[in-house]
C-alpha positions in Angstrom: 55.8 85.1 -51.8 54.1 88.4 -53.3 54.2 91.7 -51.7 50.1 91.5 -51.2 50.5 88.3 -49.7 53.4 89.3 -47.3 51.4 92.3 -46.0 48.5 90.1 -45.4 50.5 87.7 -43.1 52.1 90.8 -41.3 48.5 91.8 -40.6 47.4 88.6 -39.1 50.5 88.4 -36.9 49.9 92.1 -35.7 46.3 91.1 -35.2 47.5 88.0 -32.9 49.9 90.3 -30.9 47.6 93.3 -30.5 44.8 90.7 -29.5 46.6 88.8 -27.0 47.9 91.9 -25.4 44.5 93.3 -24.9 42.9 90.2 -23.8 45.9 89.7 -21.1 45.1 93.4 -20.1 41.5 92.4 -19.5 42.5 89.4 -17.2 45.6 90.8 -15.3 44.5 94.0 -14.9 40.9 93.7 -13.7 39.4 90.3 -13.9 42.1 88.5 -12.0 42.4 91.3 -9.1 38.5 91.4 -8.8 38.3 87.5 -8.6 36.1 87.7 -11.8 36.4 84.0 -13.2 34.5 84.9 -16.5 34.5 81.4 -17.9 37.3 79.9 -20.3 40.6 78.8 -19.7 41.5 82.2 -18.3 38.4 82.0 -15.6 40.0 78.5 -14.4 43.5 80.0 -14.2 42.0 83.0 -12.1 40.5 80.3 -9.9 43.9 78.4 -9.6 45.5 81.6 -9.0 43.4 82.8 -6.0 43.1 79.2 -4.3 46.5 77.8 -4.8 48.8 81.1 -5.7 49.7 80.0 -9.2 50.7 82.5 -12.0 47.8 83.1 -14.1 49.4 83.5 -17.2 51.4 80.0 -16.7 48.0 78.2 -15.8 46.6 79.7 -18.8 49.4 77.8 -20.9 49.1 74.6 -19.0 45.6 74.3 -19.2 45.7 75.3 -23.0 48.5 73.1 -24.6 46.8 69.9 -24.0 43.4 71.2 -25.3 45.4 72.6 -28.3 47.1 69.0 -28.9 43.2 67.4 -28.8 42.1 70.4 -31.2 44.9 69.2 -34.0 44.2 65.6 -33.2 40.4 65.9 -34.0 39.9 69.0 -36.2 43.3 68.7 -38.2 45.9 71.4 -39.1 43.7 74.5 -38.7 44.9 74.5 -35.1 48.5 75.6 -36.6 51.0 77.9 -35.9 48.6 81.2 -35.5 46.6 79.9 -32.6 49.4 78.3 -30.9 51.2 81.7 -31.2 47.9 83.4 -29.6 47.9 81.0 -26.9 51.6 81.4 -25.9 51.4 85.4 -26.1 48.3 85.4 -23.9 50.2 83.4 -21.4 53.3 85.7 -21.7 51.5 88.6 -21.5 49.2 88.0 -18.7 52.4 86.8 -16.6 54.3 89.9 -17.4 51.4 92.4 -16.8 50.4 90.6 -13.5 54.2 90.9 -12.6 54.2 94.6 -13.2 50.9 95.7 -11.4 50.6 92.8 -8.6 47.8 90.6 -8.1 45.5 93.4 -6.6 45.6 95.3 -10.1 44.7 98.8 -10.7 41.7 99.5 -8.5 40.5 99.7 -4.9 38.6 96.8 -4.1 37.3 98.0 -0.7 35.4 100.1 -2.7 32.1 98.1 -4.2 31.9 99.9 -7.3 35.5 98.6 -8.3 34.4 95.4 -9.1 31.6 96.5 -11.2 34.0 98.7 -13.1 36.3 95.6 -13.4 33.6 93.6 -14.7 33.1 96.1 -17.5 36.5 97.3 -18.1 37.7 93.6 -18.1 35.1 92.3 -20.6 35.9 95.1 -23.0 39.3 94.7 -23.3 39.1 91.1 -23.5 36.3 91.6 -26.0 38.6 93.8 -28.2 41.4 91.2 -27.8 39.3 88.2 -28.9 38.0 90.1 -31.6 41.2 91.0 -33.0 42.6 87.6 -32.8 39.7 86.2 -34.6 39.9 88.6 -37.4 43.6 86.8 -38.1 41.4 83.6 -38.4 43.2 82.1 -35.1 41.8 82.0 -31.6 43.5 81.6 -28.3 42.5 78.1 -27.8 41.2 76.9 -24.5 37.7 75.9 -23.8 36.6 77.4 -27.3 38.2 73.9 -28.4 36.1 71.9 -25.8 33.1 73.7 -27.2 33.7 72.9 -30.9 34.2 69.2 -29.8 30.8 69.3 -28.2 29.3 70.8 -31.3 30.9 68.2 -33.3 29.6 65.2 -31.4 26.5 66.6 -30.2 23.3 68.1 -31.6 24.5 71.4 -29.5 25.1 74.7 -31.8 28.6 76.1 -31.3 27.2 79.2 -29.3 25.3 76.8 -26.8 28.1 74.6 -26.4 30.6 77.7 -25.7 27.8 79.0 -23.2 27.8 75.5 -21.4 31.2 75.5 -20.9 31.5 78.7 -19.7 28.6 78.5 -17.3 30.1 75.8 -15.8 33.4 77.5 -15.2 31.4 80.5 -13.6 29.1 78.1 -11.8 32.3 76.7 -10.2 33.6 79.9 -9.1 30.3 80.8 -7.4 31.5 78.1 -4.8 34.8 79.7 -4.3 34.5 83.6 -4.8 30.6 84.0 -4.1 27.6 84.2 -5.7 27.8 88.0 -6.2 31.3 87.5 -7.8 29.6 84.9 -10.4 27.2 87.3 -11.4 29.8 90.1 -12.2 31.3 87.4 -14.5 28.0 86.9 -16.2 28.3 90.8 -16.8 32.1 90.3 -18.1 31.2 87.5 -20.5 28.0 89.7 -21.9 30.0 92.6 -22.5 32.8 90.5 -23.9 30.5 88.9 -26.6 29.1 92.0 -27.4 32.7 93.8 -28.0 33.7 90.9 -29.9 30.6 91.7 -32.3 31.9 95.2 -32.6 35.5 94.5 -33.3 35.5 91.5 -35.5 32.0 91.0 -36.9 31.8 94.5 -39.0 29.3 92.6 -40.7 26.5 92.9 -38.2 25.3 91.1 -34.9 23.4 88.4 -35.4 24.5 84.8 -35.0 25.4 83.9 -38.6 25.6 85.4 -41.8 24.9 83.8 -45.7 27.6 83.8 -47.6 27.8 83.6 -51.7 31.3 82.9 -53.2 31.9 83.3 -56.9 35.6 81.9 -57.7 37.3 79.4 -60.3 38.6 77.5 -57.4 35.3 76.7 -56.0 35.9 73.0 -55.3 39.0 73.7 -53.0 37.4 76.3 -51.0 34.2 74.3 -50.8 36.3 71.4 -49.5 38.1 73.6 -47.0 34.9 74.9 -45.8 33.8 71.6 -45.0 36.7 70.5 -43.6 37.8 73.1 -41.5 35.1 75.1 -40.6 32.4 72.1 -40.5 29.9 73.8 -42.2 28.1 72.7 -45.4 28.0 74.4 -48.7 25.8 74.4 -51.8 27.0 74.6 -55.3 24.6 77.0 -57.2 25.1 76.9 -61.3 25.2 80.6 -62.8 26.5 82.4 -65.5 28.1 85.5 -65.8 25.4 88.0 -68.2 28.3 89.9 -69.6 30.7 87.0 -70.4 28.2 84.7 -71.2 30.4 82.1 -69.4 29.3 79.7 -66.6 29.9 81.1 -63.1 29.5 78.5 -60.4 28.7 79.9 -56.9 29.0 78.6 -53.6 26.4 79.3 -50.9 27.1 78.6 -47.3 25.6 79.7 -43.7 28.7 80.7 -41.6 28.5 81.3 -37.7 29.7 84.6 -36.8 32.7 83.4 -35.1 34.1 81.8 -38.3 33.8 84.6 -40.7 37.2 85.7 -40.4 38.5 82.2 -40.8 36.4 82.0 -43.9 37.8 85.0 -45.5 41.2 83.7 -44.7 40.3 80.4 -46.5 39.1 82.0 -49.3 41.9 84.3 -49.8 44.3 81.3 -49.4 42.8 79.5 -52.6 41.7 82.8 -54.7 42.7 86.3 -54.0 40.5 87.4 -57.0 37.5 85.6 -55.5 34.1 87.7 -55.0 32.2 87.4 -51.7 28.9 88.7 -50.7 28.1 88.6 -46.9 24.2 88.9 -45.9 22.5 88.9 -42.6 20.8 85.7 -41.7 18.0 86.6 -39.5 17.3 83.0 -37.9 19.4 79.6 -38.8 17.4 76.5 -38.5 19.2 72.9 -38.9 22.3 71.1 -38.2 24.9 73.1 -36.4 22.3 75.8 -35.7 19.1 75.9 -33.8 17.5 73.0 -34.2 14.0 72.5 -36.1 12.4 70.9 -33.3 13.2 74.0 -31.0 11.9 76.4 -33.8 8.7 74.4 -34.5 8.0 74.3 -30.6 8.6 78.3 -30.3 6.0 78.6 -33.2 3.5 76.6 -31.4 4.0 78.7 -28.4 3.6 81.6 -30.1 0.5 80.8 -31.8 -0.9 79.5 -28.3 -0.1 83.1 -26.7 -2.0 85.0 -29.6 -4.9 82.9 -29.3 
């Protein structure tokens, strides 16, 4: 293993450790004490913690491992060591922090403002944490896997699938913690998503990016993009004007939350590859917004103008 590759691997592991720690802080210090079940496995774990008394970190582990195994069975080895490490660390850090601060966290919840502060602080910390983990090309498992399964076997996009899964958890919390807490949970989810954009998606804030890749190992990279990310790839024949040699180029539209994993894939096959990442203002077609939806919106806009 070369020095550059070793440094790259160390940075990946560091992102996973720090990201899991920040996510656990958001859960244990703010969301769980405030009874804010902001979607995902952590939201389900918070519900179990306050209704049945189970340790939040332990519940995250118990709920995540079966989903992780399901992800391996359906999507293959990309749900490997790094994602499992993220799941285990998130569970352990959550349990440790919760044991240190207690189930009531840092704020006084007899004051109404404390719940809003928890929604904001918890969402921000979890956004930073998840963003750092995603930068490593991994994830913390959980309901993200369910969303990816929905996206794979239904016409729903990844974003829509994740929204539906989180919405189900938040709706369930409304019956247990009350409608007001569910509204706070939606605030947390929104802040988390915005913070992820700021941390991991240094490339912009829209839902997808157009990526061009020039590499001598374009076939291996294209195969990995299709099998591991589930996105299509187009091969464009080109020529380097300086060298006068053929330079095939890959073009693909990649969801924002998969950019870090794409970079890892390209680095795996060719450390000398050339990548250009541009903003995709709107993406219509398989895996993203349906053409029918876009056409309906266009007809609606035209009707309003008339």
